[in-house]
ZADO-1210 file (C-alpha; in nm, 4 decimals, padded with zeros to 6 digits):
<atoms>
<atom x="-00.3992" y="-01.6723" z="00.5399" code="MET" pos="1"/>
<atom x="-00.5138" y="-01.4051" z="00.8731" code="ALA" pos="2"/>
<atom x="-00.8663" y="-01.2829" z="00.8280" code="ALA" pos="3"/>
<atom x="-00.7673" y="-00.9459" z="00.7706" code="PRO" pos="4"/>
<atom x="-00.8970" y="-00.6776" z="00.9918" code="ARG" pos="5"/>
<atom x="-01.2544" y="-00.5621" z="00.9461" code="ILE" pos="6"/>
<atom x="-01.4730" y="-00.2615" z="01.1781" code="GLY" pos="7"/>
<atom x="-01.8243" y="-00.2402" z="01.2566" code="LEU" pos="8"/>
<atom x="-02.0517" y="00.0608" z="01.1825" code="ILE" pos="9"/>
<atom x="-02.2264" y="00.1113" z="01.5319" code="SER" pos="10"/>
<atom x="-02.5990" y="00.1837" z="01.3474" code="THR" pos="11"/>
<atom x="-02.9103" y="00.0591" z="01.4930" code="GLN" pos="12"/>
<atom x="-03.0756" y="-00.1548" z="01.2746" code="GLY" pos="13"/>
<atom x="-03.3823" y="-00.3221" z="01.2202" code="PRO" pos="14"/>
<atom x="-03.2809" y="-00.6079" z="01.4746" code="VAL" pos="15"/>
<atom x="-03.2090" y="-00.6140" z="01.8222" code="GLU" pos="16"/>
<atom x="-03.0367" y="-00.6321" z="02.0302" code="PRO" pos="17"/>
<atom x="-03.0877" y="-00.1959" z="02.0827" code="ALA" pos="18"/>
<atom x="-02.7757" y="-00.1407" z="02.2842" code="SER" pos="19"/>
<atom x="-02.4252" y="-00.0452" z="02.0896" code="PRO" pos="20"/>
<atom x="-02.2102" y="-00.2122" z="02.4212" code="PHE" pos="21"/>
<atom x="-02.4551" y="-00.5438" z="02.3058" code="GLU" pos="22"/>
<atom x="-02.3623" y="-00.4899" z="01.9647" code="ARG" pos="23"/>
<atom x="-02.0302" y="-00.4404" z="01.9757" code="ALA" pos="24"/>
<atom x="-01.9343" y="-00.7644" z="02.2290" code="ALA" pos="25"/>
<atom x="-02.1008" y="-00.9434" z="01.9507" code="TRP" pos="26"/>
<atom x="-01.8800" y="-00.7791" z="01.6664" code="ALA" pos="27"/>
<atom x="-01.5643" y="-00.8371" z="01.9720" code="GLU" pos="28"/>
<atom x="-01.7315" y="-01.2861" z="01.9473" code="ALA" pos="29"/>
<atom x="-01.7116" y="-01.3128" z="01.6215" code="HIS" pos="30"/>
<atom x="-01.3794" y="-01.1524" z="01.5328" code="GLY" pos="31"/>
<atom x="-01.4163" y="-00.7983" z="01.3616" code="TYR" pos="32"/>
<atom x="-01.0949" y="-00.5269" z="01.5235" code="HIS" pos="33"/>
<atom x="-01.3478" y="-00.2628" z="01.5516" code="SER" pos="34"/>
<atom x="-01.6238" y="-00.0324" z="01.6249" code="MET" pos="35"/>
<atom x="-01.6649" y="00.2725" z="01.4867" code="TRP" pos="36"/>
<atom x="-01.9321" y="00.5632" z="01.5880" code="LEU" pos="37"/>
<atom x="-02.0728" y="00.8366" z="01.4573" code="GLY" pos="38"/>
<atom x="-02.0821" y="01.1873" z="01.6488" code="ASP" pos="39"/>
<atom x="-02.4269" y="01.3694" z="01.5572" code="GLY" pos="40"/>
<atom x="-02.7791" y="01.4094" z="01.4294" code="GLY" pos="41"/>
<atom x="-02.8996" y="01.3877" z="01.8104" code="GLY" pos="42"/>
<atom x="-02.7829" y="01.0419" z="01.8146" code="HIS" pos="43"/>
<atom x="-02.5245" y="00.8243" z="02.1078" code="MET" pos="44"/>
<atom x="-02.2391" y="01.1099" z="02.2091" code="ASP" pos="45"/>
<atom x="-01.9574" y="00.9020" z="02.0063" code="ALA" pos="46"/>
<atom x="-01.7126" y="00.9632" z="02.3113" code="LEU" pos="47"/>
<atom x="-01.9916" y="00.8167" z="02.5146" code="THR" pos="48"/>
<atom x="-02.0700" y="00.5100" z="02.4094" code="GLU" pos="49"/>
<atom x="-01.6905" y="00.3924" z="02.3819" code="ALA" pos="50"/>
<atom x="-01.6578" y="00.4391" z="02.7575" code="ALA" pos="51"/>
<atom x="-01.9484" y="00.1607" z="02.7221" code="GLY" pos="52"/>
<atom x="-01.8057" y="-00.0679" z="02.4875" code="ILE" pos="53"/>
<atom x="-01.4555" y="-00.0843" z="02.6261" code="VAL" pos="54"/>
<atom x="-01.6009" y="-00.0643" z="02.9574" code="MET" pos="55"/>
<atom x="-01.8315" y="-00.3955" z="02.8685" code="GLN" pos="56"/>
<atom x="-01.5780" y="-00.5954" z="02.6201" code="THR" pos="57"/>
<atom x="-01.2815" y="-00.6817" z="02.6446" code="SER" pos="58"/>
<atom x="-01.0552" y="-00.6476" z="02.2995" code="ARG" pos="59"/>
<atom x="-01.2292" y="-00.4664" z="02.0269" code="ILE" pos="60"/>
<atom x="-01.1644" y="-00.0934" z="01.9973" code="LYS" pos="61"/>
<atom x="-01.3940" y="00.1587" z="02.0543" code="ALA" pos="62"/>
<atom x="-01.3305" y="00.4697" z="01.7695" code="CYS" pos="63"/>
<atom x="-01.5295" y="00.7672" z="01.7030" code="THR" pos="64"/>
<atom x="-01.5713" y="00.7983" z="01.3768" code="GLY" pos="65"/>
<atom x="-01.6529" y="01.1271" z="01.3363" code="VAL" pos="66"/>
<atom x="-01.6748" y="01.3688" z="01.6117" code="VAL" pos="67"/>
<atom x="-01.6120" y="01.6933" z="01.5201" code="PRO" pos="68"/>
<atom x="-01.3198" y="01.9092" z="01.6371" code="VAL" pos="69"/>
<atom x="-01.5127" y="02.2612" z="01.6002" code="TYR" pos="70"/>
<atom x="-01.7652" y="02.1038" z="01.9257" code="THR" pos="71"/>
<atom x="-01.5048" y="02.0045" z="02.1689" code="ARG" pos="72"/>
<atom x="-01.2501" y="02.2913" z="02.3052" code="PRO" pos="73"/>
<atom x="-00.8931" y="02.0333" z="02.2183" code="PRO" pos="74"/>
<atom x="-00.8631" y="01.9921" z="02.6127" code="ALA" pos="75"/>
<atom x="-01.2185" y="01.8555" z="02.6646" code="VAL" pos="76"/>
<atom x="-01.1635" y="01.5776" z="02.3987" code="LEU" pos="77"/>
<atom x="-00.8421" y="01.4994" z="02.5600" code="ALA" pos="78"/>
<atom x="-01.0035" y="01.4731" z="02.8620" code="THR" pos="79"/>
<atom x="-01.2354" y="01.2549" z="02.7400" code="SER" pos="80"/>
<atom x="-01.0320" y="01.0771" z="02.6018" code="ALA" pos="81"/>
<atom x="-00.7400" y="01.0141" z="02.8648" code="MET" pos="82"/>
<atom x="-01.0297" y="00.8860" z="03.0018" code="THR" pos="83"/>
<atom x="-01.1290" y="00.6317" z="02.7867" code="ILE" pos="84"/>
<atom x="-00.7884" y="00.5096" z="02.7934" code="SER" pos="85"/>
<atom x="-00.7965" y="00.4522" z="03.1430" code="ARG" pos="86"/>
<atom x="-01.0392" y="00.2197" z="03.1312" code="ILE" pos="87"/>
<atom x="-00.9268" y="00.0789" z="02.8691" code="GLY" pos="88"/>
<atom x="-00.5275" y="00.1225" z="02.7488" code="ALA" pos="89"/>
<atom x="-00.5429" y="00.1337" z="02.3882" code="ASP" pos="90"/>
<atom x="-00.8633" y="00.0422" z="02.2915" code="ARG" pos="91"/>
<atom x="-00.9284" y="00.3904" z="02.1291" code="LEU" pos="92"/>
<atom x="-00.8915" y="00.5679" z="01.8378" code="ILE" pos="93"/>
<atom x="-00.9245" y="00.9131" z="01.8033" code="LEU" pos="94"/>
<atom x="-01.0986" y="00.9923" z="01.5123" code="GLY" pos="95"/>
<atom x="-01.1731" y="01.3491" z="01.4128" code="LEU" pos="96"/>
<atom x="-01.2813" y="01.5680" z="01.1546" code="GLY" pos="97"/>
<atom x="-01.3776" y="01.8886" z="00.9912" code="ALA" pos="98"/>
<atom x="-01.7570" y="01.7741" z="00.9251" code="SER" pos="99"/>
<atom x="-01.9235" y="02.0183" z="00.7554" code="SER" pos="100"/>
<atom x="-02.1723" y="02.3257" z="00.7132" code="ASP" pos="101"/>
<atom x="-02.5279" y="02.2443" z="00.7774" code="VAL" pos="102"/>
<atom x="-02.3901" y="02.0362" z="01.1068" code="MET" pos="103"/>
<atom x="-02.1362" y="02.2769" z="01.2578" code="VAL" pos="104"/>
<atom x="-02.3337" y="02.6018" z="01.1814" code="GLU" pos="105"/>
<atom x="-02.7067" y="02.5159" z="01.1305" code="SER" pos="106"/>
<atom x="-02.7056" y="02.2507" z="01.3928" code="TRP" pos="107"/>
<atom x="-02.5198" y="02.3458" z="01.6816" code="TYR" pos="108"/>
<atom x="-02.4569" y="02.7312" z="01.6296" code="GLY" pos="109"/>
<atom x="-02.0992" y="02.7348" z="01.5747" code="THR" pos="110"/>
<atom x="-01.8506" y="02.9608" z="01.3059" code="PRO" pos="111"/>
<atom x="-01.7378" y="02.6847" z="01.0090" code="TYR" pos="112"/>
<atom x="-01.3833" y="02.8885" z="00.9427" code="GLU" pos="113"/>
<atom x="-01.1624" y="02.7001" z="00.8313" code="LYS" pos="114"/>
<atom x="-01.1764" y="02.4008" z="00.8780" code="PRO" pos="115"/>
<atom x="-00.8286" y="02.2944" z="00.6981" code="LEU" pos="116"/>
<atom x="-00.6222" y="02.4746" z="01.0261" code="THR" pos="117"/>
<atom x="-00.9211" y="02.4407" z="01.2772" code="ARG" pos="118"/>
<atom x="-00.8202" y="02.0235" z="01.2224" code="VAL" pos="119"/>
<atom x="-00.4702" y="02.0842" z="01.2213" code="ARG" pos="120"/>
<atom x="-00.4473" y="02.2643" z="01.5390" code="GLU" pos="121"/>
<atom x="-00.6318" y="02.0951" z="01.6847" code="THR" pos="122"/>
<atom x="-00.4792" y="01.7854" z="01.6105" code="VAL" pos="123"/>
<atom x="-00.1122" y="01.9510" z="01.7125" code="ALA" pos="124"/>
<atom x="-00.2657" y="02.0710" z="02.0240" code="LEU" pos="125"/>
<atom x="-00.3760" y="01.7407" z="02.1204" code="LEU" pos="126"/>
<atom x="-00.0018" y="01.5702" z="02.0577" code="ARG" pos="127"/>
<atom x="00.1118" y="01.8647" z="02.3167" code="GLN" pos="128"/>
<atom x="-00.1691" y="01.7552" z="02.5656" code="ILE" pos="129"/>
<atom x="-00.1332" y="01.3503" z="02.5228" code="PHE" pos="130"/>
<atom x="00.2259" y="01.3827" z="02.6322" code="ALA" pos="131"/>
<atom x="00.1617" y="01.5600" z="02.9537" code="GLY" pos="132"/>
<atom x="00.2534" y="01.8321" z="02.8670" code="GLU" pos="133"/>
<atom x="00.1076" y="02.2124" z="03.0435" code="LYS" pos="134"/>
<atom x="-00.0171" y="02.3875" z="02.6831" code="THR" pos="135"/>
<atom x="00.1142" y="02.7005" z="02.5603" code="ASP" pos="136"/>
<atom x="-00.0356" y="02.7115" z="02.2498" code="PHE" pos="137"/>
<atom x="-00.1753" y="03.0441" z="02.0316" code="ALA" pos="138"/>
<atom x="-00.2963" y="02.9613" z="01.6242" code="GLY" pos="139"/>
<atom x="-00.5661" y="03.0918" z="01.4283" code="GLU" pos="140"/>
<atom x="-00.8729" y="02.8803" z="01.5567" code="THR" pos="141"/>
<atom x="-00.7603" y="02.6997" z="01.8901" code="VAL" pos="142"/>
<atom x="-00.5747" y="02.8173" z="02.1820" code="ARG" pos="143"/>
<atom x="-00.4930" y="02.7124" z="02.4946" code="SER" pos="144"/>
<atom x="-00.2176" y="02.8380" z="02.8044" code="LYS" pos="145"/>
<atom x="-00.1623" y="02.6845" z="03.1200" code="GLY" pos="146"/>
<atom x="-00.3806" y="02.3111" z="03.1166" code="PHE" pos="147"/>
<atom x="-00.1811" y="02.0067" z="03.1944" code="ARG" pos="148"/>
<atom x="-00.4371" y="01.7221" z="03.2625" code="LEU" pos="149"/>
<atom x="-00.4034" y="01.5647" z="03.6090" code="GLY" pos="150"/>
<atom x="-00.4357" y="01.1999" z="03.4849" code="THR" pos="151"/>
<atom x="-00.1845" y="01.0359" z="03.2409" code="PRO" pos="152"/>
<atom x="-00.2869" y="00.8772" z="02.9352" code="VAL" pos="153"/>
<atom x="-00.2498" y="00.4751" z="03.0037" code="ARG" pos="154"/>
<atom x="-00.0916" y="00.3435" z="02.6590" code="GLY" pos="155"/>
<atom x="-00.1285" y="00.5459" z="02.3830" code="THR" pos="156"/>
<atom x="-00.4260" y="00.7005" z="02.1824" code="ILE" pos="157"/>
<atom x="-00.3753" y="00.6978" z="01.7853" code="PRO" pos="158"/>
<atom x="-00.5092" y="01.0262" z="01.5753" code="ILE" pos="159"/>
<atom x="-00.6739" y="00.9530" z="01.2655" code="TYR" pos="160"/>
<atom x="-00.8507" y="01.2645" z="01.0620" code="LEU" pos="161"/>
<atom x="-01.1731" y="01.2047" z="00.7804" code="ALA" pos="162"/>
<atom x="-01.0785" y="01.3111" z="00.4921" code="ALA" pos="163"/>
<atom x="-01.2565" y="01.4013" z="00.1849" code="LEU" pos="164"/>
<atom x="-01.0037" y="01.6135" z="-00.1040" code="ARG" pos="165"/>
<atom x="-00.6380" y="01.6510" z="-00.1332" code="PRO" pos="166"/>
<atom x="-00.5527" y="01.9649" z="00.1453" code="ARG" pos="167"/>
<atom x="-00.7391" y="01.7431" z="00.4103" code="MET" pos="168"/>
<atom x="-00.5334" y="01.3866" z="00.2492" code="LEU" pos="169"/>
<atom x="-00.2837" y="01.5783" z="00.2252" code="GLU" pos="170"/>
<atom x="-00.3025" y="01.7401" z="00.5946" code="LEU" pos="171"/>
<atom x="-00.4085" y="01.3102" z="00.7276" code="ALA" pos="172"/>
<atom x="-00.1125" y="01.2271" z="00.5852" code="GLY" pos="173"/>
<atom x="00.1505" y="01.4736" z="00.7458" code="GLU" pos="174"/>
<atom x="-00.0048" y="01.4752" z="01.0835" code="VAL" pos="175"/>
<atom x="-00.2543" y="01.1836" z="01.1647" code="ALA" pos="176"/>
<atom x="-00.1801" y="00.7984" z="01.2381" code="ASP" pos="177"/>
<atom x="-00.4721" y="00.7036" z="00.9994" code="GLY" pos="178"/>
<atom x="-00.7037" y="00.8891" z="00.7460" code="VAL" pos="179"/>
<atom x="-01.1158" y="00.7198" z="00.7457" code="ILE" pos="180"/>
<atom x="-01.2716" y="00.7952" z="00.4100" code="VAL" pos="181"/>
<atom x="-01.6203" y="00.8068" z="00.2913" code="ASN" pos="182"/>
<atom x="-01.8360" y="00.6711" z="-00.0554" code="PHE" pos="183"/>
<atom x="-01.4914" y="00.6050" z="-00.2161" code="VAL" pos="184"/>
<atom x="-01.6462" y="00.4892" z="-00.5660" code="PRO" pos="185"/>
<atom x="-01.4540" y="00.1667" z="-00.7453" code="ASP" pos="186"/>
<atom x="-01.1434" y="00.2518" z="-00.8786" code="GLY" pos="187"/>
<atom x="-01.1026" y="00.5978" z="-00.6993" code="ALA" pos="188"/>
<atom x="-00.8983" y="00.5276" z="-00.4385" code="MET" pos="189"/>
<atom x="-00.5487" y="00.5260" z="-00.6403" code="PRO" pos="190"/>
<atom x="-00.6338" y="00.8880" z="-00.6443" code="ARG" pos="191"/>
<atom x="-00.6992" y="00.9692" z="-00.2769" code="LEU" pos="192"/>
<atom x="-00.3724" y="00.7727" z="-00.1665" code="LEU" pos="193"/>
<atom x="-00.1397" y="00.9983" z="-00.3777" code="GLU" pos="194"/>
<atom x="-00.2594" y="01.2859" z="-00.1132" code="HIS" pos="195"/>
<atom x="-00.1924" y="01.0835" z="00.1666" code="ILE" pos="196"/>
<atom x="00.1175" y="01.0253" z="00.0243" code="ASP" pos="197"/>
<atom x="00.1866" y="01.3663" z="-00.0766" code="LYS" pos="198"/>
<atom x="00.1008" y="01.4448" z="00.2611" code="GLY" pos="199"/>
<atom x="00.3414" y="01.2156" z="00.4356" code="ALA" pos="200"/>
<atom x="00.5942" y="01.2862" z="00.2642" code="LYS" pos="201"/>
<atom x="00.6289" y="01.5924" z="00.4722" code="ARG" pos="202"/>
<atom x="00.6715" y="01.4234" z="00.7653" code="ALA" pos="203"/>
<atom x="00.9372" y="01.1663" z="00.6291" code="GLY" pos="204"/>
<atom x="00.6903" y="00.9259" z="00.5389" code="ARG" pos="205"/>
<atom x="00.4847" y="00.7200" z="00.3281" code="ARG" pos="206"/>
<atom x="00.1670" y="00.6280" z="00.2404" code="VAL" pos="207"/>
<atom x="00.2264" y="00.2651" z="00.3871" code="GLU" pos="208"/>
<atom x="00.2812" y="00.4556" z="00.7483" code="ASP" pos="209"/>
<atom x="-00.0849" y="00.5657" z="00.7248" code="VAL" pos="210"/>
<atom x="-00.3191" y="00.3077" z="00.8287" code="ASP" pos="211"/>
<atom x="-00.6249" y="00.3581" z="00.5591" code="VAL" pos="212"/>
<atom x="-01.0120" y="00.3194" z="00.7088" code="VAL" pos="213"/>
<atom x="-01.2481" y="00.3131" z="00.4238" code="GLN" pos="214"/>
<atom x="-01.6667" y="00.2854" z="00.5092" code="TYR" pos="215"/>
<atom x="-01.8124" y="00.0775" z="00.2811" code="VAL" pos="216"/>
<atom x="-02.2155" y="-00.0163" z="00.2108" code="ARG" pos="217"/>
<atom x="-02.3076" y="-00.3367" z="00.1982" code="VAL" pos="218"/>
<atom x="-02.5608" y="-00.5572" z="00.1199" code="TRP" pos="219"/>
<atom x="-02.5735" y="-00.8930" z="00.1311" code="VAL" pos="220"/>
<atom x="-02.9359" y="-00.9084" z="-00.0679" code="THR" pos="221"/>
<atom x="-03.1010" y="-01.0540" z="-00.3327" code="SER" pos="222"/>
<atom x="-03.3293" y="-00.7536" z="-00.4263" code="ASP" pos="223"/>
<atom x="-03.0368" y="-00.4972" z="-00.5094" code="ILE" pos="224"/>
<atom x="-03.3225" y="-00.2626" z="-00.6941" code="VAL" pos="225"/>
<atom x="-03.4080" y="-00.2146" z="-00.3068" code="ARG" pos="226"/>
<atom x="-03.1062" y="-00.1888" z="-00.1702" code="ALA" pos="227"/>
<atom x="-02.9608" y="00.0451" z="-00.4300" code="GLU" pos="228"/>
<atom x="-03.2669" y="00.2618" z="-00.3596" code="GLN" pos="229"/>
<atom x="-03.1627" y="00.2316" z="00.0179" code="GLU" pos="230"/>
<atom x="-02.8528" y="00.3589" z="-00.1056" code="LEU" pos="231"/>
<atom x="-02.9664" y="00.6290" z="-00.3085" code="ARG" pos="232"/>
<atom x="-03.1587" y="00.7716" z="00.0037" code="GLN" pos="233"/>
<atom x="-02.8281" y="00.8101" z="00.1571" code="ILE" pos="234"/>
<atom x="-02.5649" y="00.9004" z="-00.1217" code="LEU" pos="235"/>
<atom x="-02.9020" y="01.2085" z="-00.1435" code="ALA" pos="236"/>
<atom x="-02.8555" y="01.2899" z="00.2213" code="GLY" pos="237"/>
<atom x="-02.4635" y="01.3156" z="00.1905" code="TYR" pos="238"/>
<atom x="-02.4131" y="01.5048" z="-00.1622" code="PHE" pos="239"/>
<atom x="-02.6103" y="01.7906" z="-00.1323" code="PHE" pos="240"/>
<atom x="-02.4252" y="01.9001" z="00.1398" code="THR" pos="241"/>
<atom x="-02.1609" y="02.1384" z="00.0611" code="LYS" pos="242"/>
<atom x="-01.8332" y="01.9434" z="00.1412" code="ALA" pos="243"/>
<atom x="-01.9287" y="01.5889" z="-00.0087" code="TYR" pos="244"/>
<atom x="-02.0850" y="01.7776" z="-00.3275" code="ASN" pos="245"/>
<atom x="-01.7336" y="01.9630" z="-00.3842" code="GLN" pos="246"/>
<atom x="-01.6277" y="01.5843" z="-00.2998" code="TYR" pos="247"/>
<atom x="-01.8262" y="01.4664" z="-00.5642" code="LEU" pos="248"/>
<atom x="-01.6952" y="01.7349" z="-00.8155" code="ARG" pos="249"/>
<atom x="-01.3249" y="01.6801" z="-00.7887" code="TRP" pos="250"/>
<atom x="-01.3558" y="01.2672" z="-00.7727" code="LEU" pos="251"/>
<atom x="-01.4351" y="01.4028" z="-01.1657" code="GLY" pos="252"/>
<atom x="-01.8853" y="01.3829" z="-01.1229" code="HIS" pos="253"/>
<atom x="-01.9839" y="01.7488" z="-01.2244" code="GLU" pos="254"/>
<atom x="-02.2258" y="01.7190" z="-01.3631" code="HIS" pos="255"/>
<atom x="-02.4300" y="01.4275" z="-01.1861" code="GLU" pos="256"/>
<atom x="-02.3208" y="01.6759" z="-00.8348" code="ALA" pos="257"/>
<atom x="-02.5064" y="01.9380" z="-00.9932" code="GLN" pos="258"/>
<atom x="-02.7715" y="01.7654" z="-01.0916" code="ALA" pos="259"/>
<atom x="-02.7881" y="01.6456" z="-00.6997" code="MET" pos="260"/>
<atom x="-02.7703" y="02.0382" z="-00.5862" code="ALA" pos="261"/>
<atom x="-02.9996" y="02.1957" z="-00.8157" code="ASP" pos="262"/>
<atom x="-03.2763" y="01.8880" z="-00.7361" code="ALA" pos="263"/>
<atom x="-03.2138" y="01.9924" z="-00.3514" code="PHE" pos="264"/>
<atom x="-03.2501" y="02.3394" z="-00.3966" code="ALA" pos="265"/>
<atom x="-03.5668" y="02.2891" z="-00.5478" code="ARG" pos="266"/>
<atom x="-03.6418" y="02.0558" z="-00.2822" code="ARG" pos="267"/>
<atom x="-03.6779" y="01.7614" z="-00.5111" code="ASP" pos="268"/>
<atom x="-03.6169" y="01.4414" z="-00.2825" code="LYS" pos="269"/>
<atom x="-03.7091" y="01.2320" z="-00.6058" code="ALA" pos="270"/>
<atom x="-03.4712" y="01.3747" z="-00.8289" code="GLY" pos="271"/>
<atom x="-03.2558" y="01.4263" z="-00.5583" code="THR" pos="272"/>
<atom x="-03.2014" y="01.0551" z="-00.5767" code="MET" pos="273"/>
<atom x="-03.1838" y="00.9968" z="-00.9468" code="ALA" pos="274"/>
<atom x="-02.9294" y="01.1977" z="-01.0121" code="ALA" pos="275"/>
<atom x="-02.7051" y="00.8908" z="-00.9439" code="MET" pos="276"/>
<atom x="-02.6356" y="00.7255" z="-01.1585" code="PRO" pos="277"/>
<atom x="-02.6871" y="00.3412" z="-01.1479" code="GLU" pos="278"/>
<atom x="-02.3148" y="00.3331" z="-01.2661" code="GLU" pos="279"/>
<atom x="-02.2104" y="00.4780" z="-00.9843" code="LEU" pos="280"/>
<atom x="-02.3825" y="00.4212" z="-00.6920" code="VAL" pos="281"/>
<atom x="-02.2618" y="00.0351" z="-00.7685" code="HIS" pos="282"/>
<atom x="-01.9485" y="00.1419" z="-00.7181" code="ARG" pos="283"/>
<atom x="-01.9568" y="00.3028" z="-00.4357" code="ILE" pos="284"/>
<atom x="-02.1845" y="00.0564" z="-00.3313" code="GLY" pos="285"/>
<atom x="-02.1681" y="-00.3502" z="-00.2756" code="ILE" pos="286"/>
<atom x="-02.4623" y="-00.5741" z="-00.3507" code="PHE" pos="287"/>
<atom x="-02.5609" y="-00.9273" z="-00.3900" code="GLY" pos="288"/>
<atom x="-02.4528" y="-01.2857" z="-00.1820" code="SER" pos="289"/>
<atom x="-02.1943" y="-01.2611" z="00.1040" code="ALA" pos="290"/>
<atom x="-01.9530" y="-01.4219" z="-00.1662" code="GLU" pos="291"/>
<atom x="-02.0131" y="-01.1713" z="-00.4382" code="GLN" pos="292"/>
<atom x="-01.9444" y="-00.9146" z="-00.1559" code="CYS" pos="293"/>
<atom x="-01.6496" y="-01.0031" z="00.0658" code="ARG" pos="294"/>
<atom x="-01.4784" y="-01.0492" z="-00.3064" code="GLU" pos="295"/>
<atom x="-01.6153" y="-00.6401" z="-00.3268" code="ARG" pos="296"/>
<atom x="-01.4230" y="-00.6159" z="00.0732" code="VAL" pos="297"/>
<atom x="-01.1504" y="-00.7965" z="-00.0671" code="ARG" pos="298"/>
<atom x="-01.1140" y="-00.6079" z="-00.3973" code="HIS" pos="299"/>
<atom x="-01.1147" y="-00.2615" z="-00.1606" code="THR" pos="300"/>
<atom x="-00.7705" y="-00.4284" z="00.0704" code="LEU" pos="301"/>
<atom x="-00.6265" y="-00.4614" z="-00.2754" code="ALA" pos="302"/>
<atom x="-00.6785" y="-00.1331" z="-00.3778" code="GLN" pos="303"/>
<atom x="-00.5093" y="-00.0431" z="-00.0762" code="GLY" pos="304"/>
<atom x="-00.7583" y="00.0286" z="00.2377" code="THR" pos="305"/>
<atom x="-00.6074" y="-00.0939" z="00.5145" code="ASN" pos="306"/>
<atom x="-00.9211" y="-00.1432" z="00.7352" code="LEU" pos="307"/>
<atom x="-01.3179" y="-00.1791" z="00.6064" code="PRO" pos="308"/>
<atom x="-01.5251" y="-00.0431" z="00.7995" code="VAL" pos="309"/>
<atom x="-01.8811" y="-00.2329" z="00.7116" code="ILE" pos="310"/>
<atom x="-02.1840" y="-00.0076" z="00.7090" code="ASP" pos="311"/>
<atom x="-02.5269" y="-00.1965" z="00.6160" code="CYS" pos="312"/>
<atom x="-02.8615" y="00.0253" z="00.5578" code="ALA" pos="313"/>
<atom x="-03.0851" y="-00.2419" z="00.4952" code="SER" pos="314"/>
<atom x="-03.4540" y="-00.2395" z="00.6506" code="SER" pos="315"/>
<atom x="-03.4148" y="-00.5873" z="00.6595" code="VAL" pos="316"/>
<atom x="-03.3655" y="-00.7951" z="00.9324" code="ARG" pos="317"/>
<atom x="-03.2423" y="-01.1085" z="00.8185" code="GLU" pos="318"/>
<atom x="-03.0038" y="-00.8908" z="00.5217" code="GLU" pos="319"/>
<atom x="-02.9188" y="-00.7073" z="00.8585" code="TYR" pos="320"/>
<atom x="-02.8234" y="-01.0112" z="01.0669" code="LEU" pos="321"/>
<atom x="-02.6745" y="-01.1718" z="00.7262" code="ALA" pos="322"/>
<atom x="-02.4226" y="-00.8641" z="00.6135" code="THR" pos="323"/>
<atom x="-02.3030" y="-00.8413" z="00.9785" code="LEU" pos="324"/>
<atom x="-02.2180" y="-01.2364" z="00.9779" code="GLY" pos="325"/>
<atom x="-02.0621" y="-01.2208" z="00.6206" code="ALA" pos="326"/>
<atom x="-01.7857" y="-01.0579" z="00.7153" code="PHE" pos="327"/>
<atom x="-01.7383" y="-01.2228" z="01.1287" code="ALA" pos="328"/>
<atom x="-01.3565" y="-01.3091" z="01.0912" code="ALA" pos="329"/>
<atom x="-01.4187" y="-01.7091" z="01.0374" code="ASP" pos="330"/>
<atom x="-01.6419" y="-01.5616" z="00.7103" code="ALA" pos="331"/>
<atom x="-01.3447" y="-01.3850" z="00.5738" code="MET" pos="332"/>
<atom x="-01.1076" y="-01.6299" z="00.6193" code="GLY" pos="333"/>
<atom x="-01.2209" y="-01.8613" z="00.5063" code="THR" pos="334"/>
<atom x="-01.4008" y="-01.8070" z="00.2680" code="ALA" pos="335"/>
</atoms>
């Protein structure tokens, strides 16, 4: 049986090499399908990083996961994506998203308005530009007239959309090549797939025609208590934001979402972390031996995920390396 496609988050763990390009070369040599590159927080620019990865590897895909649609005009996004395609055809997946009001307004000073419309219009305009057409687009949130790529795209540039709740999930199903989901508790994926399928049917497709990418937080570890705390810190950093807090409520965790919001408003970091019950932490995170973690990731595939993306946030060097090694192609294919 062929090993499934597995992606890897390109973040700096507690280990050398520090270079994302060396990490990508390691991942390629060990059978990973793709590297997924965050964009924000003052870390490396995702599109620049993608260009470097494509230049210094031969097969692995470089995927932005995700670039906010507010931070670059579509013509600039298209030009950057085209440039990467010229370095390596069919190597880039352009992952886009609305991001959050914290990042867009507070960090970058850009109004966070009409996110669903902004994403839809950005995708429509990018499709026009990638096709080599001269732009003539006047939407509610983006516009461009008279722009055309001076150098054509090599191959294809699929567009994936990050989505949390029904309207964005349905939009991804309707207009995107793939959807990127995050912090999906065990058992919740069918609910997300229902909305992706609803959107896909508007475009004459089905959910099976949309590549479903899921970020999974994994710790190959025997120290479950510490791993839980590390995941709680991550969850606290996301679920206080409006978008993720509403996502948690939509999944049926109204009490937990409110408790986290209240604790954050009090600037109570410990309370924010403690508001997430252990049962939910274990439904979101994956902890245990290499085989236990592989089995949980296989379970995500059985629930409808097409491409799990491994994100290990362990602070322990040996755990980080063990986690990445547990999902190498030979381990996933033969275990």
